[in-house]
Structure formats: C-alpha cells, structure tokens
C-alpha positions as CSV (number, residue, x, y, z in Angstrom):
1,M,114.2,107.1,78.7
2,A,116.5,105.0,81.0
3,A,115.3,104.2,84.5
4,S,117.4,105.6,87.3
5,S,119.1,103.1,89.6
6,D,121.3,102.5,92.6
7,T,124.1,100.2,93.6
8,V,124.6,96.9,91.7
9,L,124.2,93.8,93.8
10,A,125.3,90.2,93.4
11,A,122.6,87.5,93.5
12,P,123.4,84.8,96.2
13,H,120.8,82.4,94.9
14,D,119.5,81.0,91.5
15,L,116.2,82.9,91.3
16,G,115.4,81.6,87.8
17,A,115.4,78.0,89.1
18,M,113.1,78.9,92.0
19,L,110.7,80.7,89.6
20,D,110.7,77.6,87.5
21,V,109.6,75.5,90.6
22,L,106.9,78.0,91.4
23,R,105.6,77.9,87.7
24,E,105.4,74.1,87.8
25,R,104.3,73.3,91.3
26,A,102.8,76.3,93.1
27,A,99.1,76.9,93.4
28,V,98.8,80.6,93.4
29,G,95.9,82.5,94.7
30,V,95.4,86.2,93.7
31,V,93.4,87.9,96.4
32,Y,90.9,90.7,95.9
33,S,88.7,92.4,98.4
34,G,85.6,90.6,99.6
35,D,82.3,92.5,99.7
36,P,81.5,93.6,103.3
37,D,77.8,93.8,102.4
38,A,77.6,90.1,101.1
39,P,75.9,87.8,103.6
40,G,78.4,86.0,105.9
41,N,81.5,88.0,104.9
42,V,81.7,89.9,108.2
43,I,80.3,89.2,111.7
44,E,79.1,92.8,112.1
45,R,79.0,95.5,109.5
46,T,80.8,98.6,110.8
47,A,82.3,101.3,108.6
48,N,84.9,101.8,105.8
49,A,87.4,104.4,106.7
50,R,88.8,103.7,103.2
51,P,86.3,103.6,100.4
52,W,85.8,100.0,99.6
53,K,86.6,98.5,96.2
54,S,86.9,94.9,95.2
55,Y,89.9,95.2,92.8
56,K,88.7,92.0,91.3
57,K,89.3,93.1,87.7
58,V,92.9,93.9,88.3
59,A,93.3,90.7,90.2
60,G,92.1,88.8,87.2
61,Q,94.6,90.6,85.0
62,I,97.4,89.8,87.3
63,A,96.3,86.1,87.4
64,E,96.2,86.1,83.5
65,A,99.7,87.7,83.3
66,L,101.0,85.0,85.6
67,S,99.4,82.3,83.5
68,Q,101.0,83.9,80.4
69,K,104.4,83.6,82.1
70,G,104.0,79.9,82.5
71,F,102.3,79.5,86.0
72,K,100.2,76.5,85.8
73,S,97.9,77.0,88.7
74,V,96.5,80.5,89.3
75,E,93.0,81.5,90.5
76,L,91.2,84.3,92.2
77,V,90.1,84.3,95.8
78,S,88.3,86.9,97.8
79,E,89.6,88.3,101.1
80,G,87.3,87.1,103.9
81,P,85.7,83.7,104.6
82,E,86.5,82.4,101.2
83,L,90.3,83.0,101.8
84,Q,90.0,81.5,105.3
85,R,88.4,78.3,103.9
86,A,91.1,78.0,101.3
87,L,93.9,78.4,103.9
88,E,92.3,75.9,106.1
89,R,92.3,73.4,103.2
90,R,95.9,74.2,102.2
91,R,94.6,75.1,98.7
92,Y,97.5,77.4,97.9
93,Q,101.2,77.5,98.3
94,L,101.5,81.2,97.6
95,L,99.1,84.3,97.7
96,W,99.4,87.5,95.7
97,L,97.6,90.3,97.6
98,N,95.7,92.7,95.4
99,S,93.1,93.5,98.1
100,A,92.6,96.4,100.5
101,G,90.4,94.9,103.2
102,L,86.6,94.7,103.8
103,Q,86.0,97.3,106.4
104,G,87.3,98.9,109.5
105,K,90.6,100.8,110.3
106,G,93.9,100.1,108.6
107,P,92.3,97.7,106.1
108,T,95.3,97.4,103.8
109,A,97.1,95.7,106.7
110,H,94.4,93.2,107.5
111,A,95.3,90.4,105.1
112,P,99.1,90.7,105.4
113,A,98.8,90.8,109.2
114,M,96.8,87.5,109.2
115,L,99.2,85.8,106.8
116,E,102.2,86.9,108.8
117,S,100.6,85.4,111.9
118,L,99.9,82.2,110.2
119,G,103.3,82.0,108.6
120,F,101.9,81.9,105.1
121,P,104.0,83.4,102.1
122,Y,102.3,86.2,100.3
123,V,103.4,88.7,97.6
124,G,102.5,92.0,99.2
125,H,103.7,94.7,101.6
126,E,104.4,93.9,105.2
127,P,101.5,94.9,107.5
128,L,103.1,98.0,109.1
129,Q,104.3,99.1,105.6
130,A,100.9,98.7,104.1
131,A,99.2,100.6,107.0
132,L,101.8,103.5,107.1
133,L,101.8,104.0,103.3
134,D,97.9,104.0,103.1
135,D,97.4,106.4,106.2
136,K,98.2,109.8,104.9
137,V,98.5,111.3,108.4
138,L,101.1,108.7,109.5
139,L,103.0,108.9,106.3
140,K,103.3,112.7,106.3
141,Q,104.6,112.5,109.9
142,W,107.1,109.8,108.8
143,L,108.2,112.0,105.8
144,R,108.8,114.9,108.2
145,G,110.7,112.6,110.5
146,V,113.2,111.5,107.8
147,G,113.5,115.0,106.2
148,L,111.5,114.3,103.0
149,P,109.4,117.2,101.7
150,T,105.6,117.3,102.2
151,A,103.2,120.2,102.2
152,P,102.3,121.9,105.5
153,F,99.2,120.2,107.1
154,I,97.0,119.9,110.2
155,V,94.8,117.1,111.3
156,R,91.2,117.2,112.4
157,A,89.1,114.5,113.9
158,G,85.5,115.8,113.4
159,G,82.8,116.6,116.0
160,S,84.0,119.3,118.3
161,R,87.4,119.1,116.6
162,S,86.2,120.2,113.2
163,L,86.9,124.0,113.6
164,V,89.9,125.5,111.9
165,L,91.0,129.0,113.0
166,R,94.0,131.0,112.0
167,T,94.7,131.5,115.7
168,D,95.0,127.7,116.4
169,P,98.6,126.9,117.6
170,D,98.9,124.1,115.0
171,Y,97.6,126.4,112.2
172,A,100.1,129.1,113.0
173,R,102.9,126.5,113.3
174,E,102.2,124.8,110.0
175,F,100.9,127.6,107.7
176,G,101.8,130.8,109.5
177,P,99.2,133.2,110.8
178,G,99.0,135.0,107.4
179,F,98.0,132.1,105.3
180,A,94.4,132.0,104.3
181,G,94.1,129.3,101.7
182,P,93.5,127.6,99.4
183,Y,93.5,124.2,101.3
184,L,93.4,120.6,100.2
185,L,91.0,118.6,102.3
186,K,91.3,114.9,102.2
187,P,90.5,111.8,104.3
188,A,93.4,110.1,106.2
189,L,92.6,106.9,104.3
190,G,91.6,107.0,100.6
191,R,92.0,105.8,97.1
192,G,91.8,107.4,93.7
193,S,91.2,110.9,95.2
194,V,87.8,110.0,96.5
195,D,86.4,112.8,98.7
196,V,89.4,115.0,98.1
197,Q,88.6,118.6,97.4
198,V,90.2,122.0,97.2
199,V,88.8,124.5,99.6
200,D,89.3,128.2,99.0
201,D,87.7,129.8,102.1
202,I,88.7,128.9,105.6
203,S,85.2,129.6,106.9
204,T,83.8,126.7,104.9
205,L,86.3,124.1,106.3
206,A,84.5,123.2,109.6
207,P,81.2,121.9,108.0
208,L,83.2,120.0,105.3
209,I,85.4,118.4,107.9
210,A,82.4,117.4,110.1
211,E,80.7,115.9,107.0
212,L,83.8,113.9,105.9
213,T,84.8,112.6,109.4
214,A,81.1,111.5,109.9
215,K,81.3,109.6,106.5
216,T,84.7,107.9,107.1
217,N,84.7,107.6,111.0
218,D,88.3,108.8,110.8
219,R,90.6,111.8,110.8
220,V,91.1,114.2,107.9
221,I,94.0,116.3,106.7
222,V,93.8,120.0,105.9
223,E,96.8,120.7,103.7
224,Q,98.2,123.7,102.0
225,F,97.2,123.5,98.4
226,L,100.2,123.5,96.1
227,P,99.6,125.4,92.8
228,G,102.2,123.8,90.6
229,Q,102.3,120.8,88.2
230,E,101.7,117.2,89.5
231,Y,104.2,114.5,88.9
232,C,104.5,110.7,89.4
233,V,107.4,108.4,89.7
234,W,107.7,104.6,90.5
235,A,110.2,102.9,92.6
236,A,111.0,99.2,92.9
237,R,113.7,96.7,93.5
238,G,116.2,96.7,90.7
239,L,116.0,93.1,89.3
240,Q,116.3,93.0,85.5
241,L,114.7,90.0,83.9
242,R,115.3,88.6,80.4
243,D,113.3,85.6,79.1
244,G,112.3,84.9,82.7
245,R,115.9,84.9,83.9
246,V,117.8,87.5,86.1
247,A,119.9,89.6,83.7
248,G,121.0,92.3,86.2
249,H,120.3,93.6,89.7
250,Q,120.4,97.1,91.3
251,E,119.3,97.9,94.8
252,V,116.5,100.3,93.8
253,V,115.3,101.6,90.5
254,S,113.1,104.6,89.8
255,F,111.2,104.8,86.6
256,G,108.1,106.1,84.9
257,H,108.9,109.8,85.6
258,S,105.8,111.6,84.3
259,E,103.6,114.7,84.5
260,R,99.9,114.1,85.3
261,L,97.6,115.8,82.8
262,F,94.5,117.4,84.2
263,P,91.3,118.0,82.3
264,F,90.7,121.7,81.6
265,R,90.0,123.9,84.7
266,E,90.6,121.0,87.1
267,R,93.1,121.9,89.9
268,I,93.6,118.3,91.3
269,F,93.4,114.8,89.8
270,L,90.0,113.3,90.4
271,K,89.7,109.7,89.4
272,K,86.2,108.8,88.3
273,E,84.7,105.4,88.8
274,N,84.0,103.6,85.5
275,Q,85.6,106.4,83.6
276,I,85.6,106.3,79.9
277,G,89.1,107.0,78.3
278,I,92.5,107.1,79.9
279,A,92.2,106.8,83.7
280,D,95.5,108.5,84.5
281,P,96.5,110.6,81.5
282,A,100.3,111.4,81.7
283,R,103.3,112.4,79.6
284,M,106.8,111.0,80.1
285,L,109.3,113.7,81.1
286,S,111.8,114.6,78.5
287,D,115.7,114.7,78.4
288,K,115.4,118.4,78.9
289,E,113.8,117.8,82.3
290,A,116.8,115.8,83.7
291,A,117.1,118.0,86.9
292,L,113.5,117.4,87.8
293,R,113.9,113.7,87.0
294,D,116.8,113.6,89.4
295,D,114.9,115.3,92.2
296,M,112.1,112.9,91.8
297,S,114.4,109.9,91.7
298,Y,116.1,111.0,94.9
299,I,112.8,111.2,96.8
300,A,111.5,107.9,95.3
301,R,114.7,105.9,96.3
302,A,114.9,107.6,99.7
303,L,111.2,106.5,100.4
304,F,111.7,103.0,99.1
305,K,115.0,102.3,100.9
306,G,113.9,104.1,104.1
307,L,110.9,101.8,104.5
308,A,112.8,98.7,103.4
309,L,110.2,97.9,100.8
310,A,110.1,94.9,98.5
311,L,107.2,95.7,96.1
312,P,106.8,98.6,93.8
313,I,105.2,101.9,94.9
314,R,104.2,105.0,93.0
315,I,104.9,108.4,94.5
316,D,102.7,111.4,93.6
317,L,104.5,114.8,93.9
318,R,103.6,118.5,93.3
319,L,105.4,121.7,92.9
320,G,104.8,124.4,95.3
321,A,104.9,128.1,94.6
322,D,108.6,128.1,95.5
323,G,109.2,125.6,92.7
324,L,110.2,122.8,95.0
325,L,108.7,119.3,95.0
326,S,106.6,117.9,97.8
327,V,105.2,114.4,98.3
328,L,101.4,114.3,98.0
329,E,101.0,110.6,98.8
330,V,102.6,107.2,98.2
331,N,100.5,104.5,96.7
332,P,101.2,101.1,98.4
333,K,99.2,99.3,95.7
334,P,99.6,101.5,92.5
335,D,97.0,100.7,90.0
336,L,98.3,97.6,88.1
337,A,95.3,97.5,85.7
338,Q,96.6,96.3,82.3
339,P,96.8,99.5,80.2
340,D,95.7,100.0,76.6
341,P,98.9,100.1,74.6
342,K,97.5,102.9,72.5
343,E,97.0,105.2,75.5
344,A,99.5,107.2,77.6
345,G,98.6,106.6,81.2
346,L,100.8,106.4,84.3
347,L,101.4,102.6,84.0
348,S,102.0,102.6,80.2
349,V,104.6,105.4,80.7
350,A,106.2,103.2,83.4
351,L,106.3,100.2,81.2
352,A,107.8,102.1,78.3
353,D,110.5,103.6,80.6
354,L,111.4,100.1,81.8
355,G,111.2,98.6,78.3
356,V,109.0,95.7,79.4
357,S,105.5,94.4,78.8
358,Y,102.7,94.3,81.3
359,E,103.3,90.5,81.8
360,D,107.0,91.2,82.3
361,L,106.2,93.7,85.1
362,I,104.0,91.2,86.9
363,L,106.8,88.6,86.8
364,K,109.3,91.2,88.0
365,V,107.0,92.0,91.0
366,L,107.0,88.3,92.0
367,A,110.8,88.0,91.3
368,D,111.5,91.1,93.4
369,W,109.5,89.8,96.2
370,L,111.2,86.4,96.2
371,D,114.6,87.8,95.9
372,F,114.0,90.2,98.8
373,R,112.6,87.5,101.1
374,L,115.5,85.1,100.2
375,R,118.1,87.9,101.1
376,F,116.5,89.4,104.2
377,S,113.8,87.2,105.6
378,P,114.3,83.5,104.5
379,A,112.4,82.2,107.5
380,S,109.2,83.7,106.0
381,L,109.4,81.3,103.1
382,S,109.4,78.2,105.4
383,M,106.1,77.0,103.9
384,L,107.7,76.8,100.4
385,I,110.6,74.6,101.5
386,P,108.6,71.4,100.9
387,L,107.7,72.6,97.5
388,F,111.3,73.2,96.6
389,A,112.3,69.9,98.4
390,R,110.4,68.0,95.7
391,Y,113.1,69.1,93.4
392,A,115.8,67.9,95.7
393,P,119.0,67.2,93.6
394,Q,118.6,63.9,91.6
395,P,120.3,62.7,88.5
396,G,118.9,64.6,85.5
397,N,117.0,67.1,87.7
398,R,118.8,70.3,86.7
399,A,116.3,72.7,88.3
400,A,116.7,71.0,91.6
401,A,120.5,71.3,91.5
402,R,120.2,75.0,91.0
403,C,118.1,75.3,94.1
404,G,120.7,73.8,96.4
405,D,121.7,76.9,98.1
406,F,118.1,77.6,99.3
407,L,117.6,74.0,100.5
C-alpha cells in the first residue's frame, strides 16, 4: 500500500554528504530516561505526573540501527546527571532523545528545553511541541482551536473538583444534559494507556477521579467513550532514502494506516508491561478502505504541518456512533521498538507501508531532522559547523566539496 504524501520539494543542500560526515566524525549519544529513584539522580524526589519508564531497551535498538547504518561512534546515556557530565566534557556532538524525563510536570520537554538553552543539537521534538503533544488536555484544546475532530471532554483536578454532575455547565456544554455515559477516564499525561479506563456510571466517576489525581498529582480528562473501531496512522517528513542517499522528497507523508485489534471483550487498548506476544496487534487497511485512509491522512498531515513538526508521530483515532473519526491522542514518541518481522504490529505495518527496514526508518528520522533544521533553523546546528569544517574543500576530499553550501 503506497503511503500518502503532499507537495514535492527541492533539496537546497547535499544531505547525503552531511550524513557521511556524521557517520564518520560525530559521537552520537542516544538518551534514555534516568531512574528518579537512583541515588544522586534528583535533588528531591517529587512525583511522576507521567508514569516513568526508562526506554533504555528501545534506545539500545536505535543505537544499534545507527551503527548498522555506518555511524562509528554511538552509545547510550541516561537523562540526568550522567547526561550533564557528558555535556560538560563535550563527549558528544549529537544527541538522540529517546527519553521522557525523570519526574515532575511536562517531563517530555525537560531534556529538549535544556539542550535548546545550551545550544546543543538533538534529534527530538522541540520543547513546546513535546509538552503539547504529551499533554492530552492541551492537545485536545489545540485540536479544537484548529478545527480537528476530538471527542467531547471535561477536565477535573481532583480534591473538591472531582465531582461530575450532569447539571455542571461544562458537562452540559460538552456532552449535553441527556448524556449519561459511558465515559473514558484518563490522566492528562500518560503512556501506553496506563490508568485509562472505561466508566459506565456517572456516579462512580468522582472517587475514581480523586484516586487518579492523587496518584498523578495532575489533572484528568473525562471524555465521551467512542464505540467504534480504533485506527492508527503515522505522519513524517517526506524524505525518501535509497542506499543512504536522498531519492525523493515530499513535504509530509502519512503511512501505516491500520486498525488496532483488541483482545476479545476489551473495549479499549490496554498495553501491558512485559507483555508476551504482539504489543500492538494491528492490520493494514485495504484498498477497499480508501475513503477511510484519505480521512486519516488528512488529519495526520494537518496535525504534522500545523505544529511544524520534524520527527514522526503516530495518531490514534476512533470512530464515533456517527461514523466519524476523532483524534484520541498523538504520540510524540511512538514506540520505535524493533518489531518481530513475523508479527503484525503497528510499527511493522508502518514499515511495510513505507517499504523500508527498521534500520532504514531510523536513518530516515535522523535525515528528516537534519533536513528540517537546515531548511528552517540552521542556527540550531551551530555546534556541528566545526565538525563539518574538518571536511572543508580540499583536493581529493569529495565529501567536503558537497558540503559547501552548508559551510
């Protein structure tokens, strides 16, 4: 199934030559989340609004994929004091963020915010993008503002603000006074559907809200439960690579259009830690579902372009009783765990749709990021200029000559 794409663009720089320089000369650190309970990693242990996870295994797979693609110096580093020491010693020239913070509010934005302030180049979403995409309350408000569909919802903050009544002004505005459930209760920040649950009876919402807000120290969303099928689609910049070289370029590409497959009698996707079997079972949409694919592509590209993103995202959608799609959430760091080629999960469907290997996708993410920064934010690459300058045009140095426009 061919991926869906937007306008074709011309490349103003020789991206292949720059990737060659990074392969040969850049020390790359792939960052995973440090453990907030490990001695010395935090000054004071507070709380995790977003359930903590190290992401170290996936970071290792990304590092291995980069090595397979010819990068000579790649290693893992944990977000926290270890990363701070590495930055002080100028250990790396480039970082790949595969972390989501140690603790506190807005944790996915912590590492990129620090690196932006230091002027250090990193492969990752910008701080505000990372925070907005990970915060379901802010994201739904943004979706409303730009006219993209999302299910009716209200927000509660716990304590005395846990109660939900059908006479509440926000309830009547969102759901209508006649709506009595079912509801989807979820934390404002989350991952893998942790603490997400379907609630059928409005009278049971208040104690569940109080319990969840006490656990996360943050807000929760009470959303109208949508009864239809759940779908996923990816969006990314449209670089096409062949043998490590740019073979084509569209502005945005949507791919991996798939239906999520739930176990028998489950109404929502619940990802289980250390799950045996396919983590995200899915099926690729067929040619007979072209209209559905087109709707998913429109939403995916509108999201990606509207937020001026550089890195891939995965959008989860669901059909309502009216047969229309609504955005459930947008994953700022979609699970890039290397899939089993024998299994049909979300990432394996996406790879098949693009017609690339896992290692190809990892290289594409890096190339997409570098291309975006060169086009729209070249000053953010200032620390890489000395690295490229080592390849200043000299007789017989073909790679350097191809980098002339950047230097």
